[in-house]
C-alpha positions in Angstrom: 141.8 59.3 67.7 138.9 58.0 69.6 138.7 56.9 73.0 135.7 54.6 74.0 134.7 56.6 77.5 134.5 55.1 80.9 130.8 53.9 81.5 128.4 53.9 84.7 126.5 51.2 86.8 123.0 51.9 88.1 122.4 52.3 91.7 119.3 52.2 93.2 119.4 54.6 95.8 121.6 57.6 96.5 124.3 57.4 99.2 126.4 60.1 101.4 130.0 59.0 101.5 132.8 62.0 101.2 134.8 59.8 99.6 132.4 60.3 96.6 132.1 63.2 94.5 128.4 63.8 93.2 127.4 65.4 90.0 124.1 65.9 88.2 123.1 63.4 85.4 122.8 65.5 82.3 120.2 64.9 79.9 122.2 64.5 76.9 124.2 62.5 74.7 128.2 61.3 75.5 130.8 63.3 73.7 134.4 62.9 73.3 136.1 65.8 72.1 139.9 65.0 70.8 142.6 67.7 69.3 145.5 66.3 68.4 148.0 68.2 65.9 145.8 71.2 66.0 142.9 68.7 64.6 139.6 68.5 66.6 137.3 65.7 66.0 134.4 65.2 68.2 132.7 61.6 68.5 129.8 60.2 70.2 130.4 57.2 72.9 130.1 54.6 69.9 132.5 56.3 68.0 130.4 58.2 65.3 132.5 60.9 64.4 130.2 64.0 64.6 132.9 67.1 63.9 130.7 68.7 61.2 127.5 68.9 62.9 128.8 70.5 65.4 131.0 73.6 63.5 130.9 75.5 66.9 132.6 72.8 68.9 136.1 72.9 66.7 137.1 76.6 67.4 137.3 75.8 71.1 140.2 77.7 73.0 141.5 74.8 74.2 145.2 73.5 74.2 146.4 70.7 71.5 146.9 66.9 73.1 143.6 67.2 75.0 140.9 64.7 74.8 137.7 65.5 77.1 134.7 63.8 78.4 131.6 65.4 78.7 128.2 65.9 77.6 126.3 68.1 74.9 123.2 69.5 75.9 120.1 72.0 74.9 118.8 73.2 78.1 114.7 74.4 77.8 113.8 78.7 79.0 113.9 77.1 82.7 117.7 76.3 82.2 117.0 72.5 82.6 118.4 69.6 80.0 115.9 69.1 77.4 116.6 65.7 75.8 114.6 65.9 72.8 115.5 69.3 71.7 119.3 68.2 71.8 118.1 65.6 69.2 116.6 67.4 67.3 119.9 69.4 67.1 121.8 66.1 66.7 119.8 65.5 63.8 120.2 69.2 62.0 122.6 71.6 62.4 120.1 74.2 60.9 118.5 73.3 64.0 118.2 76.8 66.2 118.7 74.8 69.3 122.0 76.3 71.0 124.1 73.6 71.9 126.5 73.3 75.5 129.2 71.3 75.5 129.7 70.0 79.7 132.4 68.6 80.8 133.3 66.2 83.6 136.6 64.3 82.6 139.6 64.8 81.2 141.7 61.8 79.6 144.5 63.5 77.6 146.1 66.6 79.0 149.2 68.2 76.9 149.3 65.0 75.2 150.0 62.9 78.1 147.5 60.0 79.3 145.8 61.3 82.2 143.7 58.6 83.1 145.7 56.8 86.0 145.4 60.2 88.1 143.0 60.4 90.5 139.6 61.7 89.8 139.7 64.9 91.5 143.4 65.6 90.2 141.7 64.9 86.7 139.4 67.7 87.7 142.0 70.1 88.7 143.6 69.6 85.2 140.1 70.8 84.1 139.9 74.2 86.0 143.5 75.1 84.6 142.4 74.2 80.7 138.7 75.9 81.2 139.1 78.7 83.5 136.0 80.2 82.6 132.6 78.5 82.1 130.5 79.9 79.1 127.1 78.9 77.6 129.1 77.2 75.1 131.7 75.3 76.8 131.7 74.5 80.8 132.4 72.5 83.4 130.1 70.4 85.1 129.8 71.2 89.0 130.3 69.1 91.6 130.4 68.5 95.6 131.7 66.1 98.2 129.5 63.7 99.4 125.6 64.6 99.8 124.2 62.7 97.7 121.1 62.1 99.5 120.3 65.9 99.9 121.4 65.7 96.0 119.4 63.8 94.5 116.0 65.2 97.0 117.0 68.3 95.0 116.9 67.1 91.7 113.6 65.7 92.4 112.2 68.8 93.3 113.2 70.1 90.1 112.2 67.6 88.0 115.9 66.6 86.6 116.9 63.1 85.7 119.1 61.9 88.3 123.0 62.3 89.8 126.0 60.5 89.3 127.9 59.5 92.5 131.9 58.8 91.7 134.6 57.5 93.7 137.1 60.5 94.1 140.3 58.7 93.4 138.9 56.2 91.0 141.3 56.0 87.9 139.8 56.2 84.4 138.9 53.6 82.7 138.3 53.3 78.9 135.7 51.1 77.8 134.5 49.6 80.9 131.8 49.7 83.0 132.4 50.3 86.6 131.4 50.4 90.1 133.4 53.5 91.0 130.8 55.7 89.0 127.2 55.0 89.6 124.1 56.7 88.2 120.6 57.0 90.2 117.9 57.5 87.8 115.0 59.8 88.8 112.5 57.5 88.0 108.8 58.2 87.7 106.0 55.3 88.0 102.6 55.2 86.5 99.8 52.1 86.0 99.1 51.6 82.6 97.6 48.5 80.4 99.5 46.4 78.0 97.0 47.1 74.9 98.9 45.2 72.4 102.5 43.8 71.1 104.6 44.4 68.1 104.7 41.3 66.2 108.5 41.8 64.3 110.5 43.0 67.5 109.7 42.8 71.0 108.0 46.0 72.2 104.3 46.1 74.3 102.0 49.0 73.3 100.9 51.0 76.5 97.9 52.8 77.2 97.4 55.3 80.1 94.7 54.4 82.5 92.2 57.1 80.6 92.7 54.7 77.3 95.4 57.2 75.7 98.1 56.0 73.7 101.4 56.1 76.3 104.3 54.5 74.1 105.7 51.5 73.2 107.9 49.0 76.1 110.8 47.2 75.2 112.6 46.5 78.8 111.8 43.5 80.6 112.9 40.7 81.9 112.9 37.0 80.9 110.7 35.9 82.9 108.1 39.0 83.0 108.2 38.2 79.6 107.1 34.6 80.0 104.7 35.5 82.2 103.3 37.8 79.4 103.4 35.0 76.7 101.3 32.9 78.7 98.7 35.4 79.7 98.7 37.6 76.4 96.5 35.3 74.1 93.7 35.3 76.2 92.9 39.1 75.6 93.4 39.4 72.0 90.6 41.6 70.3 92.1 42.4 66.7 95.4 42.1 65.2 97.1 43.4 61.8 100.5 42.3 59.7 102.5 44.6 62.6 100.7 44.0 65.9 98.2 42.0 68.0 95.8 44.0 69.9 94.7 43.3 73.5 92.1 45.9 74.2 92.7 47.5 78.2 92.8 44.5 80.3 96.2 43.7 81.2 97.5 46.1 83.6 101.0 46.8 85.0 103.4 49.2 87.1 106.2 50.8 84.8 108.9 52.9 85.5 110.0 55.8 82.8 112.3 59.0 82.5 109.5 61.6 81.7 106.9 62.2 79.5 107.7 63.2 75.9 106.4 66.4 74.5 104.4 64.5 73.0 102.4 62.9 76.3 104.4 59.6 76.2 106.4 57.7 78.3 110.1 58.2 77.7 111.8 54.3 77.8 109.5 52.9 79.9 110.0 49.7 82.1 108.2 47.2 83.6 108.3 47.1 87.1 105.3 44.5 88.6 101.9 43.5 87.4 99.0 45.1 88.5 
């Protein structure tokens, strides 16, 4: 049985409030794990069943009538979530990457829907069914309040961000709620907009040293309008797929991290330089 998960709103800055709990934002992919009539089914947040892709998660020692919400991750040699590695594992179960299912919420317990319980009580239910954390199955650690200090810590370790949740929040199925907030540890850089795609919107980016930096798809309508007014003055050449602009239009962008190929991951426009 698939259940569409509760989603997070973005928050620009962390805060300290003891009526919230703070967790590490895991850099993997959202996973709904279900077990009814002793049959396990596993889904992505978009209702794609992936049970056969993760056979190691089918035999977990969890009771019937359980639905868990968590993240499948792969960690690097320093123990940090590695998004590219988990996507390699997602695409092929022949991959040698070892996964971890890190659980942060419980939607059903003993065939009873737990969504109306406060988050802190649902965390207590998790403690009862996952009594021992293992590399394969574990609970996401959390603290009361301390959002600013926690965020400073994850920046020191170059992790993705934090999640701050109201301790008394109910689980709101298929809703994006202000009760759950994510604060992303963005990085910033100045880049050149060196071209654009002709089919779907996407701007080619180059670092200041001229090396290719990736494609930017996130830009507000107003900033797109500004770009379309400017770009024709900078065209150097084009083919059937791209229009090239050289390195003259400069912008500040934010992004999650650099990929293993040295490209900006999920860059988005901040301002013109």
